[in-house]
C-alpha positions as CSV (number, residue, x, y, z in Angstrom):
1,M,49.7,23.6,6.8
2,E,46.0,22.9,6.9
3,I,44.0,23.4,3.8
4,N,40.9,25.5,4.3
5,P,37.7,23.8,3.1
6,L,36.7,27.0,1.3
7,V,39.8,26.8,-0.8
8,V,38.8,23.2,-1.8
9,V,35.3,24.5,-2.7
10,A,36.8,27.3,-4.8
11,I,39.0,24.9,-6.7
12,M,36.0,22.6,-7.3
13,I,34.0,25.5,-8.6
14,L,36.9,26.6,-10.9
15,V,37.2,23.0,-12.2
16,A,33.5,22.8,-12.9
17,Y,33.5,26.1,-14.6
18,T,36.6,25.2,-16.7
19,F,35.2,21.9,-17.9
20,F,31.5,22.8,-18.4
21,Y,31.2,26.4,-19.3
22,T,34.2,27.5,-21.2
23,P,34.1,27.2,-25.0
24,G,36.6,24.8,-26.7
25,G,39.9,26.1,-28.1
26,Q,43.1,27.5,-26.8
27,L,41.5,29.4,-23.8
28,R,39.9,26.2,-22.5
29,N,43.2,24.3,-22.8
30,L,45.0,27.1,-20.9
31,L,42.4,27.0,-18.2
32,V,42.6,23.3,-17.9
33,L,46.4,23.4,-17.6
34,F,46.1,26.2,-15.0
35,V,43.6,24.2,-12.9
36,L,45.7,21.1,-13.1
37,F,48.7,23.1,-12.0
38,I,46.9,24.5,-9.0
39,I,45.7,21.0,-8.1
40,G,49.2,19.7,-8.5
41,V,50.7,22.4,-6.3
42,T,48.0,21.8,-3.6
43,L,48.8,18.0,-3.6
44,V,52.5,18.6,-3.4
45,L,52.1,21.0,-0.5
46,A,49.7,18.5,1.3
47,V,52.2,15.6,0.8
48,S,55.1,17.7,1.9
49,E,53.4,18.3,5.3
50,M,52.9,14.6,5.9
51,P,55.2,12.9,8.4
52,L,57.7,10.4,6.9
53,F,56.6,6.8,6.7
54,G,57.3,5.1,10.0
55,S,58.3,8.3,11.7
56,V,58.3,8.2,15.5
57,E,57.0,11.8,15.6
58,S,53.9,10.8,13.7
59,P,50.7,11.7,15.6
60,A,49.2,8.3,14.8
61,Y,52.2,6.6,16.3
62,N,52.2,8.7,19.4
63,Y,48.7,9.5,20.4
64,V,46.3,7.1,18.6
65,V,48.0,3.9,19.6
66,Q,48.3,4.9,23.2
67,R,44.6,5.9,23.3
68,Y,43.6,2.6,21.8
69,I,45.7,0.6,24.3
70,T,44.7,2.5,27.4
71,G,41.2,3.5,26.6
72,T,39.6,0.6,24.8
73,V,38.2,-1.3,27.8
74,P,37.0,1.7,29.9
75,E,35.6,3.6,26.9
76,T,33.9,0.8,25.0
77,G,33.3,-1.9,27.6
78,A,34.5,-4.5,25.2
79,L,37.0,-7.1,26.4
80,N,38.5,-7.7,22.9
81,A,40.5,-4.6,21.9
82,I,40.6,-5.5,18.2
83,A,36.9,-5.9,18.0
84,A,36.4,-2.7,19.9
85,I,38.6,-0.7,17.6
86,I,36.9,-2.1,14.5
87,T,33.3,-1.7,15.7
88,D,33.5,1.3,18.0
89,Y,36.4,3.6,17.0
90,R,36.5,2.9,13.3
91,A,32.9,1.9,12.6
92,F,32.3,4.4,9.7
93,D,35.6,3.3,8.1
94,T,34.5,-0.4,8.4
95,L,31.1,0.4,7.0
96,G,32.6,2.2,4.0
97,E,34.9,-0.8,3.3
98,A,32.0,-3.2,3.6
99,T,29.9,-1.0,1.2
100,V,32.7,-1.0,-1.4
101,L,33.1,-4.7,-1.2
102,F,29.3,-5.2,-1.5
103,T,29.1,-2.8,-4.5
104,A,32.0,-4.7,-6.2
105,V,30.3,-8.1,-5.7
106,A,26.9,-6.7,-6.9
107,A,28.6,-5.2,-10.0
108,A,30.4,-8.5,-10.7
109,L,27.2,-10.5,-10.3
110,A,25.2,-8.0,-12.4
111,T,27.9,-8.2,-15.2
112,L,27.9,-12.0,-15.1
113,G,24.1,-12.1,-15.1
114,A,24.0,-9.8,-18.1
115,Q,26.5,-12.0,-19.9
116,Q,24.4,-15.1,-19.2
117,G,21.4,-13.4,-20.7
118,K,23.2,-12.7,-24.0
119,R,24.0,-16.4,-24.6
């Protein structure tokens, strides 16, 4: 089962409305519980459609690995398959990981610098 992006947008609008525009009290609590229930059901349905861990029928196991093995050199021109996968096929993922690490280091240095200024 594939979840339609419009359903996700509708859920996000419902969550925003629930948290920002409903007055406090019992109605708000019921709306929050309803939204959490809908999100929980959606997550359970999404997880139930996932293949089992290590399953031989998993699309990643069957198609992606074969494509990486057979198509790395012709498609990328790189001789090192690992470097080609990291820099060509998964470049945005690698960029995201590097951004997260850079942000964590910058936050740690900023925190340590702020602590040094207080002494």
